[in-house]
Structures are given as structure tokens and as C-alpha cells.
N, CA, C and O of each residue as an XYZ file, in Angstrom:
308
protein
N     -22.733    206.220    171.913
C     -22.154    204.922    172.200
C     -23.205    203.843    171.977
O     -24.382    204.015    172.293
N     -22.750    202.744    171.433
C     -23.644    201.648    171.099
C     -23.033    200.322    171.518
O     -21.826    200.119    171.395
N     -23.861    199.434    172.007
C     -23.440    198.069    172.327
C     -23.532    197.244    171.051
O     -24.580    197.210    170.408
N     -22.442    196.582    170.682
C     -22.440    195.712    169.511
C     -21.919    194.343    169.906
O     -21.205    194.188    170.897
N     -22.294    193.357    169.110
C     -21.947    191.965    169.382
C     -21.221    191.392    168.181
O     -21.526    191.721    167.035
N     -20.253    190.528    168.460
C     -19.374    189.987    167.433
C     -19.511    188.465    167.403
O     -18.763    187.755    168.075
N     -20.461    187.976    166.628
C     -20.706    186.546    166.474
C     -19.882    186.048    165.296
O     -19.664    186.782    164.333
N     -19.425    184.808    165.369
C     -18.698    184.291    164.215
C     -19.151    182.879    163.899
O     -19.550    182.113    164.777
N     -19.076    182.558    162.604
C     -19.599    181.275    162.155
C     -18.902    180.814    160.885
O     -18.262    181.584    160.169
N     -19.059    179.515    160.642
C     -18.737    178.938    159.337
C     -19.922    178.050    158.990
O     -20.978    178.183    159.609
N     -19.789    177.158    158.031
C     -20.934    176.345    157.618
C     -21.292    175.273    158.641
O     -22.363    174.673    158.548
N     -20.414    175.018    159.619
C     -20.651    173.949    160.590
C     -20.858    174.428    162.022
O     -21.454    173.714    162.827
N     -20.378    175.619    162.352
C     -20.398    176.088    163.740
C     -20.819    177.550    163.809
O     -20.641    178.318    162.863
N     -21.385    177.912    164.962
C     -21.736    179.302    165.255
C     -21.334    179.583    166.694
O     -21.648    178.807    167.597
N     -20.640    180.692    166.904
C     -20.294    181.140    168.246
C     -20.958    182.487    168.472
O     -20.761    183.425    167.700
N     -21.752    182.577    169.543
C     -22.531    183.777    169.844
C     -21.832    184.571    170.936
O     -21.500    184.031    171.991
N     -21.614    185.836    170.681
C     -21.026    186.770    171.640
C     -22.142    187.271    172.544
O     -23.045    187.969    172.082
N     -22.093    186.927    173.811
C     -23.144    187.340    174.746
C     -22.766    188.607    175.527
O     -23.625    189.229    176.152
N     -21.474    188.990    175.492
C     -21.028    190.188    176.221
C     -21.020    191.434    175.357
O     -21.466    192.499    175.785
N     -20.519    191.302    174.151
C     -20.443    192.450    173.257
C     -19.411    193.465    173.705
O     -18.592    193.196    174.584
N     -19.462    194.624    173.095
C     -18.558    195.726    173.413
C     -19.265    197.031    173.110
O     -20.133    197.100    172.240
N     -18.886    198.053    173.833
C     -19.442    199.388    173.596
C     -18.489    200.129    172.655
O     -17.290    200.223    172.917
N     -19.036    200.647    171.564
C     -18.240    201.402    170.588
C     -18.897    202.761    170.345
O     -20.092    202.946    170.578
N     -18.092    203.693    169.875
C     -18.595    205.046    169.603
C     -19.281    205.162    168.254
O     -20.230    205.930    168.098
N     -18.791    204.382    167.255
C     -19.336    204.497    165.910
C     -18.968    203.253    165.103
O     -18.298    202.350    165.605
N     -19.414    203.217    163.853
C     -19.147    202.044    163.006
C     -17.666    201.866    162.706
O     -17.197    200.736    162.564
N     -16.928    202.960    162.607
C     -15.483    202.853    162.356
C     -14.799    202.117    163.511
O     -13.940    201.263    163.291
N     -15.184    202.454    164.724
C     -14.619    201.768    165.883
C     -15.055    200.303    165.911
O     -14.273    199.429    166.286
N     -16.288    200.037    165.520
C     -16.775    198.650    165.457
C     -15.981    197.855    164.424
O     -15.655    196.692    164.659
N     -15.666    198.474    163.273
C     -14.848    197.808    162.241
C     -13.458    197.488    162.783
O     -12.954    196.383    162.579
N     -12.843    198.430    163.463
C     -11.515    198.213    164.038
C     -11.554    197.090    165.070
O     -10.676    196.227    165.092
N     -12.569    197.107    165.915
C     -12.716    196.081    166.943
C     -12.907    194.714    166.284
O     -12.323    193.725    166.727
N     -13.718    194.657    165.233
C     -13.963    193.405    164.516
C     -12.659    192.841    163.952
O     -12.411    191.639    164.053
N     -11.838    193.684    163.370
C     -10.551    193.231    162.825
C      -9.666    192.679    163.939
O      -8.974    191.681    163.740
N      -9.682    193.317    165.105
C      -8.896    192.821    166.245
C      -9.422    191.484    166.745
O      -8.637    190.619    167.133
N     -10.745    191.303    166.741
C     -11.326    190.015    167.144
C     -10.838    188.908    166.218
O     -10.411    187.851    166.682
N     -10.900    189.148    164.912
C     -10.450    188.145    163.936
C      -8.970    187.859    164.127
O      -8.565    186.696    164.130
N      -8.157    188.890    164.286
C      -6.724    188.690    164.489
C      -6.449    187.904    165.759
O      -5.563    187.049    165.777
N      -7.191    188.177    166.815
C      -7.017    187.470    168.070
C      -7.359    185.984    167.929
O      -6.624    185.121    168.410
N      -8.463    185.703    167.277
C      -8.881    184.311    167.101
C      -7.902    183.527    166.235
O      -7.581    182.377    166.535
N      -7.439    184.141    165.180
C      -6.602    183.426    164.224
C      -5.141    183.338    164.664
O      -4.383    182.541    164.111
N      -4.739    184.129    165.633
C      -3.349    184.091    166.086
C      -3.115    182.997    167.126
O      -1.966    182.673    167.428
N      -4.177    182.428    167.673
C      -4.045    181.356    168.653
C      -3.651    180.060    167.952
O      -4.072    179.798    166.825
N      -2.850    179.264    168.624
C      -2.472    177.962    168.067
C      -3.727    177.111    167.918
O      -4.472    176.898    168.875
N      -3.940    176.640    166.722
C      -5.145    175.869    166.450
C      -4.983    175.139    165.131
O      -4.236    175.572    164.254
N      -5.693    174.023    165.000
C      -5.724    173.310    163.731
C      -6.835    173.843    162.835
O      -6.991    173.402    161.697
N      -7.599    174.788    163.353
C      -8.740    175.349    162.619
C      -8.269    176.135    161.394
O      -7.361    176.961    161.484
N      -8.891    175.868    160.265
C      -8.666    176.697    159.081
C      -9.726    177.793    159.129
O     -10.902    177.543    158.862
N      -9.309    178.981    159.464
C     -10.233    180.088    159.708
C     -10.731    180.758    158.440
O     -11.575    181.650    158.522
N     -10.241    180.364    157.270
C     -10.546    181.104    156.046
C     -12.014    181.027    155.608
O     -12.452    181.851    154.806
N     -12.774    180.063    156.112
C     -14.192    180.006    155.736
C     -15.107    180.595    156.817
O     -16.329    180.463    156.741
N     -14.515    181.239    157.813
C     -15.287    181.849    158.891
C     -15.669    183.283    158.538
O     -15.007    183.949    157.742
N     -16.761    183.737    159.156
C     -17.257    185.106    158.962
C     -17.633    185.668    160.327
O     -18.244    184.981    161.146
N     -17.265    186.913    160.560
C     -17.646    187.618    161.780
C     -18.870    188.467    161.468
O     -18.855    189.274    160.538
N     -19.929    188.284    162.248
C     -21.182    189.022    162.074
C     -21.276    190.045    163.210
O     -21.235    189.678    164.384
N     -21.398    191.295    162.864
C     -21.480    192.357    163.869
C     -22.917    192.841    163.927
O     -23.478    193.287    162.926
N     -23.511    192.745    165.127
C     -24.927    193.086    165.325
C     -25.076    194.117    166.428
O     -24.238    194.221    167.324
N     -26.163    194.880    166.345
C     -26.445    195.851    167.406
C     -27.230    195.186    168.529
O     -27.501    193.987    168.478
N     -27.593    195.964    169.542
C     -28.287    195.406    170.701
C     -29.725    194.980    170.401
O     -30.368    194.356    171.244
N     -30.232    195.305    169.224
C     -31.555    194.856    168.798
C     -31.472    193.557    167.995
O     -32.497    192.982    167.629
N     -30.250    193.099    167.725
C     -30.058    191.883    166.944
C     -29.955    192.124    165.449
O     -29.858    191.173    164.673
N     -29.976    193.381    165.039
C     -29.854    193.705    163.611
C     -28.391    193.648    163.196
O     -27.527    194.229    163.853
N     -28.122    192.943    162.101
C     -26.756    192.835    161.616
C     -26.323    194.164    161.007
O     -27.002    194.713    160.140
N     -25.194    194.667    161.468
C     -24.656    195.932    160.972
C     -23.734    195.714    159.779
O     -23.801    196.443    158.789
N     -22.874    194.706    159.881
C     -21.974    194.345    158.787
C     -21.340    192.999    159.079
O     -21.432    192.488    160.195
N     -20.703    192.434    158.083
C     -19.972    191.173    158.246
C     -18.523    191.386    157.817
O     -18.220    192.232    156.976
N     -17.646    190.601    158.415
C     -16.228    190.639    158.058
C     -15.784    189.205    157.792
O     -15.601    188.433    158.734
N     -15.610    188.838    156.529
C     -15.046    187.519    156.253
C     -13.619    187.468    156.819
O     -12.860    188.427    156.677
N     -13.264    186.365    157.450
C     -11.925    186.255    158.024
C     -10.864    186.438    156.947
O      -9.767    186.914    157.240
N     -11.170    186.068    155.704
C     -10.184    186.238    154.629
C      -9.858    187.709    154.399
O      -8.799    188.036    153.864
N     -10.764    188.597    154.802
C     -10.495    190.034    154.680
C      -9.282    190.413    155.518
O      -8.488    191.267    155.123
N      -9.141    189.772    156.682
C      -8.025    190.050    157.580
C      -6.842    189.137    157.257
O      -5.689    189.567    157.295
N      -7.137    187.863    156.938
C      -6.072    186.876    156.704
C      -5.485    186.925    155.311
O      -4.327    186.559    155.108
N      -6.259    187.366    154.367
C      -5.839    187.294    152.961
C      -6.325    185.996    152.350
O      -6.724    185.079    153.067
N      -6.295    185.917    151.064
C      -6.730    184.724    150.350
C      -5.649    183.643    150.428
O      -4.463    183.958    150.531
N      -6.057    182.361    150.378
C      -5.050    181.288    150.423
C      -4.205    181.313    149.146
O      -4.655    181.756    148.089
N      -2.990    180.832    149.273
C      -2.069    180.771    148.118
C      -2.406    179.639    147.203
O      -1.736    179.444    146.189
């Protein structure tokens, strides 16, 4: 089990995850990351989430992988 953190940013803003989540492996971290993006983008907001990126880091601060929000949302029409 590993503690991972899900920070997200665009060119103007950065949001730092200070709580994180405990996952069993990278596959679970990927699934959790997709749920985080879906949760953020499903809320009523004027924010255009397509230029945002989710950065997944371990408890040492090393980036494990990134998930562009467009990966979950799809490309704009």
C-alpha cells in the first residue's frame, strides 16, 4: 500500500492535495485519478476543465504519472 497525492493544475492555478489516498498499486491509482477528474468536472462550474492536468505523486513528492483532463473528458468538438 502506498500513499499518493492528486494535485491538479492549469497554466494559471495549482491545487495541492494535502490528504492523498492510500492505494494498493498504480492501477488503483489510475482508477482513483479518473474518479477525481470525473468528480471535479461533474460539478456545476463555469470552469473549462480541458486545459487542466492531474499530477499523481508519491509520499516522497515524486511524480508517478499525469492525467490530462481531456483524457477523461475527450477532446473539444
